[in-house]
N, C-alpha and C positions, 0 to 999 in steps of 0.2 A: 303668489301675490298675497300680501297681507290683507286682512279683513277690510272690506269696504267700509264697514261701520266705524272703524277707527279713524276714517277720513272725515267724519262729520263734525270734527272740531274746526271752528273757523277762527283763525288768528288775525286780529286787526292790527292796524298801525304799521307804518312804513318808515324806515330810517334811511334817508337818502343823503347823507353828508355832502360836502363839497359845495363850492360857490359857483357863480355863473361860468358857463363853459365857452361862450363866445363863438358859436358855430353859425351865427346868422340864420337861425331857425325862427319860425313864428313863436311868439310868446304864448304860453299855456295859461288857462284860467287858474285862479287860486284853487288849491286842492281841498275841497270840502265834500262830504258825501253827496249833498244835493247837487253841487256843480258837477261832480264826477258823473252822476247818473244822467244829468242833462246833457253833458258832453258826449256820453255814450250814444245818445240818440242821433248824433251827427257823425258817428264813426264811419270811416271808409269801409267798403265791403257792401255786399248786397245779400238779399234773401235768396241766394243761389248756392247750391251745395259747394262747400269748401273742398278744394281738391285734396284727396288723400295722397300721402307720400310715404316712401319707405321709412321704417323706424330707424334704420341705421344700426351700426354695431355697438353704440355706446349707451343704450338705455338700460337702466335698472331702477327698481322702486326702492328708495332709501327709507320709506315709511316716515317721511318728514312733512307734516302739515305745517307749512310756514309761509308767510308772505315775503320775508326777507331771506333770499337764498344765497347771498353773496359770500358769507363766511369769511369776510375780510379780503377777498380777492381784489387786487388793484384794478382800476379801470374807470371809465366814464360812467357815473351813476345813470341807470336806466330804469324808469318806471314803465312796466308793461301792463297795459289795461286791455283785456280781451272780453268782448261781450259775445255770449253764445245764444243762438236762436235756433228754432226748428226751421228747417228749410222749406217745409210745407206750409205751415201757418205763420211763420215769421215771429212767433211768440217767444219771449225770453225763456231760457232754460235755467230755472233756479235749482239749487242744491245738486248741481252736477259737479262731479270730481274732475279737476283739471290738473294734469301734470305738465311741467315744463322742464327742459334741460338744455344746456348749451355749453360750448367751450369757453375758456377764459380768454383774457386779452392776448395770450400767447398761442391760442389755438389748441389748448389741451383740455380734454374732458376729465372730470373726476372719475376715479374708480377703475381705471384700465391701464395696462402697460402697452408698450410698443407704439408710443405716440411721439409727436414732435417731428421737426423737419428731417431728423436723422433716425427716427423711430427708436430712440433710446430713452424715452421718458416714461416713467411709471407713476401713476397716482393711485395705485391700488390701496383700498382702505379709506380713501377720501370720498366726500360726497358734496362738495361745493357746487353751486350753480345748478341745483336740483331741488324741486319741491312740489308740493301739492296745495291747492286751495279749492274750496267749494264755492261755486258761484252764488251770488247773493240774489235777492228777490228780482233784481233787474237783469239777471243772467251774467253778471260781471265778476270776473276773477282778476285780481291785481297782484302783481309781483314786484318786489324791489330787487334789482339785479345790476349787472354792468353790461355795457355794450360788448357783444361778443367779438372776439378776434377771428382770425381765419386760419384754416389749415389747408395743406396742399390738396388741390382738386375740387374744392367747394367754395362757393360764394358765402359770405357771412349769413348766418341763419340761426333761428331758435326752433327747437323741436317742441311739439305740443301733442298731448293726448287728452281726449275727453271721454269719460266713462259714465255709464248709467247702469245700476244694478249689476255690477261686475263685468259688463260687456263693453268693449271698446267701441265707441261711436265714431271716433275720429283719430287718425294718426296723421299728422301733417307737419309742415315746415313753414315758418313765416320769415319774411325777408326784409331787408332795409334798402333804402335808396342808395344806388351806387355812389352818387356824388357825396352823400353824407359819410359813407364808409371811408372814402378816399380822404376826406378832410379829417376825420377822427384819427385815422392811422398815421396821417402825415404830421399832425400837430399835437397829439395828446400822448402822454406817457401812461403806461409802458408800451403802447401800440407802436410808437416811433421806432422801437427796436426792430420791427418787421413792418415797414410802412407800405409795402406794395403787395396786395393780395394777388394770387395767381389766377383767380377766377372772379368774374363779375356776374351780375344777374344775366347779362346778355349772352354769356357763354357757359352758363351752368345748366346741365341737362335737366335736373329736377325742377329748377325754377321755370325753365321753358315748358316742361311738361305740365306743370300746374297752370301756367298761363293758358295753355291750350284747353284745359278743362273749364276755363271761364271763371275761376275763383279769384276773389280779391285777396291776394296773398302778401302784398307789401304793406308794412305798417305805415301809418301816417305819423310823422315825427314832428315834435315841437320842443322848444327849449323852455326850461324852467330855471328858477334860481338854484335848484339842486342838481341839475343835470339835463337829461333829455327824457321825454315821454313818448312812448309808442303806443298807438291805439289801433284796434282792428275789430270789425264785426265778423263773426264766424258762424256760418249756417251749417248745421249738421243733420244727418239722417238718423232719427231716433229708432228706426226699425233695425238698424245694424246692417242692412243689406249693402249699403255702399262700402262699409268697412270690410265685409266678407269678400266682396268682389275685388276690392283693392288688394287685400291680402293674397288672394289667388294670383293676381297679376304680378305683384312684386315677387312672389315665390318663383313664378316662371321666369322672370327677368333676372333675379338676383339670387335665386336659391335660398330665399328666406333671410338674406343678410340685410 
């Protein structure tokens, strides 16, 4: 892994092109730093340990500290606003490295071969829809991306890692309301090319496992003039104990995959 110190650059500014998306979602407040911080206090989620989840086969660190991770990939613009807190004190975790990564509208991750419905798509050498931010004084990390597509066997999701002093505090997955995913896939290009996901939150093993752990893992979604915004409060164990226990569990279940 590249030096943690190189991650301490903080890139501001989000570029969320496109106009209203007409998904009948609640309107979001105007996007200013003060309003964003205030809105974070009302985020969904609780001061309860966020459920750990398997990293999956598609993680790598592209050493890209950036807020906009789209790299021109087509899809519904999504602003992802995550607030990180300590699960014991509920205090905001400032200056914490956060990595996110997810598939594109067609269900394809950057950087790997053997993907797609027929397992014949390769994106080796690419690094779209991946990036790192440092949380601000309020514990907030914000990313500009697109709504993820789906791939066989999984409900739509975004992967997230949180680090402190080179130690992973959290490896998790965050999800979207099923009704929203159905509407996006049925009405928006390029999702309409594959409009019916073969899994929902109701029948996705990892989503159901996280729900059993008591974490608030589903984003709260709202509509803006630029696209959609998803927000979530994430409580983590700064001792690293939860991460170590989860890594042992997933190795036993999946052999480290």
